[in-house]
N, C-alpha and C positions, 0 to 999 in steps of 0.2 A: 556464535549464533549463525543460523542459516540466513541467506538472502531471500526475503519474502517479496511477493508482489505487493507493493504499496505498504503493507504492514498495518496491523491494527494498533489500538492504543496500548494494549498489553505489551506488544512487541517493542514499540518505541520507548515505552516507560522502562522496560527491563534494560534496553540498550543504554539509555541515558543513565540510569541508576548504577549499572555495572561498569560503565565507562568502556563498554565493548567497542573495539575499533577494527576488529577483523571479522569478516563475514565468510563463512565456509560454504563452498559450493560443490565439493567433491563427494556427492552422495547420489543415491538413486532418486528419480523423480517420483513423487507421490501425487497421484491424481486427486482432484477434488480437495485440495489443501490450499493453504495460504501461499503456495509457490505460484499459483496461477489465478487466485481468487482474492477478492476483498469485498467488504460490505459497506454500503452507504445507507443513508436514511432518505427515503422519498416521502411524498405526501401520503402514500398508502402503507408506509412502514419500512421495515428493514428489507434491503434488496442485495442479493449476492451478484456481483459482476465477475465474469470469468474471461480470461484471455484464452481464446481457442488455440489448441495445439494440434499439430499433425499427428494423426493416430499412429502412424508408422514410427514415430520418434518417441512416443510416451514410455516405452519400456526400456529402461536403461538409465544412463546418467542424466542428471538435471541439465548439465551443460550441453547435452545433445538434443534437447527438446526444441523443435522448431515451431514457430507460430504459423497458424493456418490463416491465410489471407484469401480463402476462396469466397468469402463474403465480406462486406464492409463493416466489420464489427467495431472498428475504431470510431467511425462516425456515430454509430448507434450508442456506443458506450459513452462517448463524450457528450452526446445530446442528453443522455440519462443523467450524467453528473451535473451538467449545466442546469437541467430542469430541477434537480434536487437542491442545488446550492446557489443558484444565481441571486437569490434574495438574502443570502448569508452576508454578514458584515464584511468579510475579507475575501470573498470570491474574486472580486476585481483585482486584488493585490497579488493573488497567488494562482488563480485559475489558469491564466495564460501560460505559466511555466509548466504546469502539469500537462496541459493540452499539447504543448510543443513536444514533450517527451512521448506522450501517448500516441501521437500521430506519426512518429518515426516508423519507418518500415524495417525494423530490426528483423533479422532472420531467426535468431535464437531467443528464446524466452528469457534466458539469463541476462542477455544484453539489454532487453527492454526493462527488466526488473532493476538492473543496475542503474540505468538512465533515470528511471523514476525515483529510485532511492536517492541518487545524487541531487535531483531536483528538490526533493523533500528536505534533504539536509541543507540545501541552499536557502529554502524558504524558512527553515527553523533557525538559520544562522548559527549552526553548530560549528564551533571553531576548529575542532579536531578533524584530522584527515582519516577517512576510512579506506580500507583496502580489502580486496578479495583474495582469499586463499583458495586456489584451485587445485592444490596438490595434496594437502592433508586429507586423508579419507575420514569422513565423519558419518554419523547416522543423522537422518532427518530428525530434527527436534521440533516438536510442536510447543507453542507457548501456552502456558497455563493462563486462561482468561482471568481477568480481574474485574471486580465491580468498582469501576472508577467513580470518582466524585462527580456530582452533577455539574453541568455547565449548560448555557443556553444553546438549544438546538433550533434549527429553522422551523420545524413544525411542532414545537412544544406547546402551542396553543390548542392542538387537537390530537396529538399523539404522545403517549407516555414516554418518558426518557428511555432511550436505548443505550445500553452499556456496550463498551468495547467494540465500537465501530472502527472503520479504517481511520488512519491518521488524517485523511482528507476532511472528515467531519469536524474533527477538533481544529485543524488548521483554518478551515473556512469560517468557523464560528468564533474562535478565540484569537486568531491572528498572531501578533507578536507575543501574546501571553502563553502560547502553546508550550514552549520549552519549559517555562516555570511550572506550568500545570503538570507536565510529565515528570518533572523532578520531585513534585510533592507526592506522587502516587507510591 
């Protein structure tokens, strides 16, 4: 599997079910994909968040893509996540870990994605060690979306259930039950 930015429920479910422990990164960067984007649920519905990249580095290898810090996207992104999930049952338990990684000033997108991945693994308490393979050439693989089973979402009193959001939605709403939930899919 490729290393995604945060990753959606389908991505994490597939990783858990297949016991995948190696993430491949030696491929070309694909704009507007899960390499730099993830979706959360806000009070107005589904919202796609993107980590901005420097235009001059987008054509080529994933490992060569640099993050654009010409504006304070980190603060804006974190505020959006906070507004969406501050009332979720497990935001206080996991939010600070995600915030710490998101606020790092990583130069390369791949490094930020790896930091976020490791923070999520820590939150999920996955016992196995993951590793990056930066040498084996692979194609960018997209994950086939699944229609996951229902779970409580923050705005479920006014918004219909949204399928296959980022793992953050599941983590902040289910907490320690997240790993079991992923294993059932």
